[in-house]
C-alpha positions in Angstrom: -5.3 -8.4 1.3 -7.4 -9.9 -1.5 -11.0 -9.2 -2.6 -13.3 -11.4 -4.6 -16.2 -9.7 -6.3 -19.6 -11.4 -6.5 -19.4 -11.7 -10.3 -16.2 -13.8 -10.3 -12.6 -14.1 -9.1 -10.8 -10.8 -8.7 -7.0 -11.2 -8.4 -6.1 -7.7 -7.4 -4.5 -6.8 -4.1 -6.7 -4.4 -2.2 -7.1 -3.0 1.2 -10.1 -4.9 2.5 -11.4 -8.1 4.0 -11.4 -11.3 1.9 -14.9 -12.3 0.8 -16.2 -14.8 -1.7 -19.4 -15.8 -3.4 -20.4 -19.4 -2.7 -20.4 -21.9 -4.2 -16.9 -22.1 -5.7 -16.0 -25.1 -7.7 -12.8 -27.1 -7.3 -11.8 -26.1 -10.8 -12.1 -22.4 -10.0 -10.1 -22.9 -6.7 -7.4 -24.7 -8.6 -7.0 -21.9 -11.0 -6.5 -19.2 -8.4 -2.9 -17.9 -7.8 -1.5 -18.1 -4.3 -0.3 -14.9 -2.8 2.2 -14.5 0.1 4.8 -12.1 1.8 3.1 -8.7 1.0 5.4 -5.8 1.9 5.3 -2.0 1.6 8.4 -0.1 0.7 9.1 3.3 -0.8 5.6 3.8 -2.2 5.5 0.4 -3.7 3.6 -2.8 -2.7 5.5 -6.1 -3.3 4.2 -9.6 -3.0 4.9 -13.2 -4.2 2.5 -14.9 -6.5 2.5 -18.6 -7.3 0.6 -19.4 -10.5 -1.0 -22.8 -11.0 -0.2 -23.1 -14.7 3.5 -23.6 -14.1 3.9 -23.8 -10.4 6.5 -21.0 -10.3 6.5 -18.2 -7.8 7.1 -14.6 -9.1 7.8 -11.4 -7.3 5.3 -8.7 -8.3 5.1 -5.0 -7.5 2.6 -2.1 -7.9 2.2 1.4 -6.6 0.9 1.4 -3.1 -1.9 3.9 -3.5 -5.3 3.4 -1.9 -7.9 1.1 -3.7 -11.6 1.7 -3.0 -13.7 -1.5 -2.6 -17.1 0.1 -2.3 -18.6 -1.6 0.8 -21.0 -3.8 -1.2 -22.6 -1.0 -3.4 -21.4 0.4 -6.7 -18.4 -0.7 -8.8 -15.1 -1.6 -7.4 -12.3 0.8 -8.4 -9.7 -0.7 -10.6 -6.4 -1.5 -8.9 -3.1 0.1 -10.1 -1.3 -2.0 -12.7 1.1 -4.6 -11.3 4.4 -5.6 -12.7 6.5 -8.7 -12.5 9.8 -7.9 -10.9 11.6 -11.2 -11.3 12.8 -12.2 -14.8 11.1 -14.8 -16.9 11.8 -18.2 -15.6 12.7 -17.2 -12.1 11.1 -19.2 -9.2 11.2 -17.3 -5.9 11.4 -19.9 -3.1 13.4 -20.9 0.0 13.7 -24.5 1.1 15.3 -23.8 4.5 14.1 -26.2 7.2 12.6 -28.3 4.4 9.4 -26.3 4.4 10.8 -22.9 3.5 11.1 -19.4 4.8 11.2 -15.7 3.7 12.2 -15.7 0.1 12.9 -12.1 -0.8 14.0 -8.8 0.7 13.5 -5.2 -0.4 15.4 -2.1 0.7 16.7 1.3 -0.2 20.2 2.0 -1.5 22.0 4.8 0.4 21.5 8.2 -1.3 24.2 9.2 -3.7 26.6 11.6 -2.0 24.5 11.6 1.2 26.0 10.7 4.6 25.3 7.1 5.6 25.7 5.1 8.8 29.1 3.4 9.3 29.1 -0.3 10.4 28.5 0.7 14.1 25.5 2.8 13.2 27.0 6.3 13.6 27.2 8.8 10.8 30.1 8.4 8.4 31.2 9.1 4.9 29.0 9.1 1.8 28.1 6.2 -0.4 28.1 6.2 -4.2 26.8 2.7 -5.0 23.5 3.4 -6.8 21.3 6.3 -7.9 19.6 8.3 -5.2 16.3 6.8 -4.1 16.8 3.5 -5.9 15.3 0.3 -4.4 17.1 -3.0 -4.3 15.4 -6.4 -4.3 17.2 -9.6 -3.4 15.5 -13.0 -3.8 16.3 -16.7 -3.5 15.8 -18.6 -6.8 14.7 -22.2 -6.3 16.4 -23.3 -9.5 20.0 -22.7 -8.4 19.5 -21.9 -4.6 21.4 -18.6 -5.2 20.7 -15.1 -4.1 19.8 -12.7 -6.9 19.7 -8.9 -6.9 17.8 -6.4 -9.0 17.9 -2.6 -8.8 14.6 -0.8 -9.4 14.5 2.8 -10.7 13.5 5.5 -8.2 10.0 6.9 -8.1 10.3 10.4 -9.5 9.7 13.2 -6.9 6.3 14.7 -7.3 5.3 12.2 -10.0 2.7 9.5 -9.8 4.1 6.1 -9.0 1.7 4.5 -11.5 3.8 2.7 -14.1 3.2 3.3 -17.8 0.6 0.8 -18.8 2.1 0.6 -22.3 5.5 -0.3 -21.1 6.2 -4.1 -21.6 8.4 -4.5 -18.5 10.1 -2.7 -15.6 12.8 -0.2 -16.4 15.5 -1.8 -14.3 19.0 -3.1 -14.5 19.8 -6.7 -15.4 19.6 -9.2 -12.5 22.9 -10.0 -10.8 23.6 -13.3 -9.2 25.2 -12.7 -5.8 26.3 -16.2 -4.8 27.5 -19.3 -6.6 25.3 -22.4 -7.0 25.7 -24.9 -4.1 23.0 -27.5 -3.8 23.7 -28.1 -0.1 23.0 -24.5 0.8 19.7 -22.8 1.6 19.1 -19.1 2.2 16.1 -17.5 3.9 14.7 -14.6 6.0 16.9 -11.9 4.5 17.0 -8.1 4.9 18.9 -5.3 3.2 21.6 -3.7 5.3 21.9 -0.6 3.0 24.4 1.3 5.1 26.9 -1.6 4.6 25.7 -2.6 1.1 24.9 -6.2 2.0 22.2 -8.8 2.5 21.8 -10.3 6.0 19.9 -13.5 6.5 20.0 -17.2 7.4 22.2 -19.8 5.7 21.6 -23.5 6.2 24.3 -25.8 5.1 23.9 -29.5 5.9 22.6 -29.5 9.5 24.2 -26.2 10.4 22.6 -22.8 10.4 24.1 -19.3 10.8 23.3 -15.7 10.4 25.4 -14.5 7.5 26.0 -11.4 5.3 26.5 -11.3 1.5 27.8 -8.2 -0.3 25.3 -6.6 -2.7 28.1 -6.6 -5.2 28.3 -10.4 -4.8 30.6 -12.8 -3.0 30.8 -15.6 -0.5 28.6 -15.5 2.6 30.4 -14.2 5.7 29.3 -15.6 9.1 27.9 -13.1 11.6 26.6 -15.5 14.3 26.4 -19.2 14.9 23.4 -20.3 16.9 23.3 -23.5 18.9 20.7 -25.0 16.5 18.3 -22.7 14.5 17.8 -19.0 13.9 15.6 -16.7 11.9 13.4 -13.5 11.7 16.3 -11.0 11.9 15.4 -7.3 12.1 17.8 -4.3 11.9 17.4 -1.4 14.3 16.4 2.0 12.7 19.9 3.3 13.3 21.5 0.2 11.8 23.6 -0.3 15.0 21.9 -3.4 16.4 20.4 -6.7 15.1 17.7 -8.8 16.7 16.7 -12.3 15.8 15.0 -15.5 17.1 16.7 -18.7 18.1 15.4 -22.1 19.1 17.0 -25.4 20.0 16.3 -29.1 19.7 14.0 -30.8 20.7 11.7 -27.8 20.8 9.8 -26.3 17.9 10.0 -22.4 17.6 6.3 -22.1 18.8 7.1 -24.2 21.9 10.3 -22.6 23.2 12.5 -19.9 21.5 14.5 -16.9 22.5 14.9 -13.3 21.3 18.6 -12.5 20.8 20.3 -9.1 20.4 23.7 -8.1 19.1 25.4 -4.8 18.1 27.5 -4.1 15.1 31.2 -3.2 15.4 33.1 -0.7 13.2 34.0 -3.6 10.9 30.4 -4.8 10.6 30.7 -7.9 12.6 28.2 -8.8 15.5 29.4 -8.4 19.1 27.8 -8.7 22.5 25.3 -11.3 21.2 22.9 -12.4 24.0 19.4 -13.6 24.6 17.0 -11.0 26.1 13.7 -12.8 26.2 12.1 -16.2 25.8 13.2 -19.6 27.2 15.8 -22.3 26.3 15.1 -26.0 26.6 14.7 -27.0 30.2 15.0 -23.4 31.5 11.8 -22.6 33.4 8.4 -22.1 31.9 8.0 -22.6 28.2 8.0 -19.3 26.3 8.0 -18.8 22.6 9.1 -15.6 20.9 8.1 -14.5 17.4 8.2 -11.6 15.0 10.5 -9.0 16.7 9.9 -5.4 15.6 11.9 -2.2 16.3 9.7 0.8 17.1 11.5 4.1 17.2 10.4 7.0 19.4 11.8 10.2 20.7 13.5 8.8 23.9 14.4 5.2 23.1 14.2 2.5 20.5 11.9 -0.2 21.7 12.1 -3.8 20.6 8.7 -5.4 20.6 8.2 -9.2 20.4 5.0 -11.2 20.7 5.1 -14.4 22.7 2.7 -17.0 24.1 0.2 -16.0 21.4 -1.8 -13.5 23.5 0.7 -11.4 25.4 3.4 -8.9 24.5 6.8 -8.1 25.9 8.5 -4.7 25.3 12.2 -4.2 25.7 13.8 -0.8 25.6 17.2 -0.1 24.2 18.2 3.4 25.4 19.9 5.7 23.1 23.4 6.8 24.2 
């Protein structure tokens, strides 16, 4: 995702292979920001950037247009301007499992006045929670361990997504804290469930973990599912009717033994019929690890793909009714 030109360090995100000119001094390496969690959404590219001058991690965004890198000859095209999404002083980080996890989520609000899915995934009444086409970002701030939400303005139809270079900051609403500070709690691996106007992710409290939901208007976490030990990597089906996630149990690490779980949402938005559909539990047959589930819609069914044992793939089909 990053490119380094021969005449020095280039800190722009580009679509190319990472290259560098040797030698690079330790002083130069120590001054390079650390990038992580790149995501594309709604014509925008988001990523986290940890800067060495203060050690804080920011969430940045820029238009997701193509960037030419030249192939070794000629000048490199300038990348679109990037903007810092999180407010000054924010530090985007999760401390779940002591070493951290996914620290932000980005999604789309339901269109104003448009029909949106009800909690079971079928079509229902309209929603009027935010302007049509607006994006919503939720992140975990390491300073208070809380979830924070920020609404981003929509990209105008037919207009260039390039931000105004003269504008000092994003034109967005003020950040909203969704949860109250609680030092014993850690959030991670979230997603935006736009049809139900909530964040879904993992909550660790003490030695207990659970899949929970938090309203995008703010409020206490509501438990959706309690694993035997650990869980993560939740993904919402395209229709919003099902949720898949990964679980693992002591004494195994997730790359040794883990299971892919599946559940469906009820009319009330709770999870039902939760069950493992792939992988292995401790002491149950050959060791299989499951990682990075992904929903792939097609015309006849919705397939749930999951990589496991590093080099092989399993495909599970969830037939449309």
